[in-house]
C-alpha positions as CSV (number, residue, x, y, z in Angstrom):
1,X,80.9,109.8,84.1
2,X,79.3,106.9,85.9
3,X,79.3,107.0,89.6
4,X,80.3,103.9,91.6
5,X,78.2,102.9,94.5
6,X,81.2,103.0,96.8
7,X,82.5,106.4,97.9
8,X,86.2,107.1,97.4
9,X,87.8,109.2,100.1
10,X,90.6,111.3,98.9
11,X,93.7,111.9,101.0
12,X,96.1,114.8,100.9
13,X,99.8,114.4,101.5
14,X,99.8,114.9,105.2
15,X,97.2,112.2,105.7
16,X,99.1,109.8,103.4
17,X,102.3,110.5,105.4
18,X,100.5,109.9,108.7
19,X,98.8,106.7,107.5
20,X,101.9,105.2,106.0
21,X,104.6,106.6,108.3
22,X,106.6,107.5,105.2
23,X,108.2,110.9,104.5
24,X,107.3,113.1,101.6
25,X,110.5,112.3,99.8
26,X,110.1,108.5,100.3
27,X,106.6,108.6,99.0
28,X,107.7,110.4,95.8
29,X,110.7,108.2,95.4
30,X,108.5,105.1,95.6
31,X,106.0,106.6,93.1
32,X,109.0,107.2,90.7
33,X,110.0,103.5,91.3
34,X,106.3,102.4,90.7
35,X,106.2,100.8,94.1
36,X,103.6,103.2,95.6
37,X,100.2,104.3,94.3
38,X,100.2,107.3,92.0
39,X,98.7,110.6,93.1
40,X,95.8,112.2,91.3
41,X,96.2,115.9,90.3
42,X,93.2,118.0,91.2
43,X,94.8,121.4,90.4
44,X,98.1,123.0,89.7
45,X,99.2,122.7,93.3
46,X,96.9,120.0,94.7
47,X,97.3,116.2,94.5
48,X,95.4,113.5,96.3
49,X,95.5,109.8,96.7
50,X,92.5,107.4,96.9
51,X,92.3,106.0,100.4
52,X,91.5,102.5,99.2
53,X,94.7,102.5,97.1
54,X,96.8,103.5,100.1
55,X,95.1,100.8,102.3
56,X,95.7,98.2,99.6
57,X,99.3,99.2,99.5
58,X,99.6,98.8,103.3
59,X,98.0,95.4,103.1
60,X,100.5,94.3,100.4
61,X,103.4,95.5,102.6
62,X,102.1,93.5,105.6
63,X,101.6,90.4,103.5
64,X,105.1,90.7,101.9
65,X,106.7,91.1,105.4
66,X,104.9,88.1,106.8
67,X,105.8,85.9,103.8
């Protein structure tokens, strides 16, 4: 697998909740609605999100709110 020059930081659910201000249920509801970045499964009970995907989602929300 080729490595990108940029490092991708992975966030677990508590970090995603803290960063976005969303609850666990809201995050998963929005994933189901395809309005939030999908998680990446790393194990049977471990999922993560790519930090840049979360930051891009936040930027989109700010842009949409500002018109």
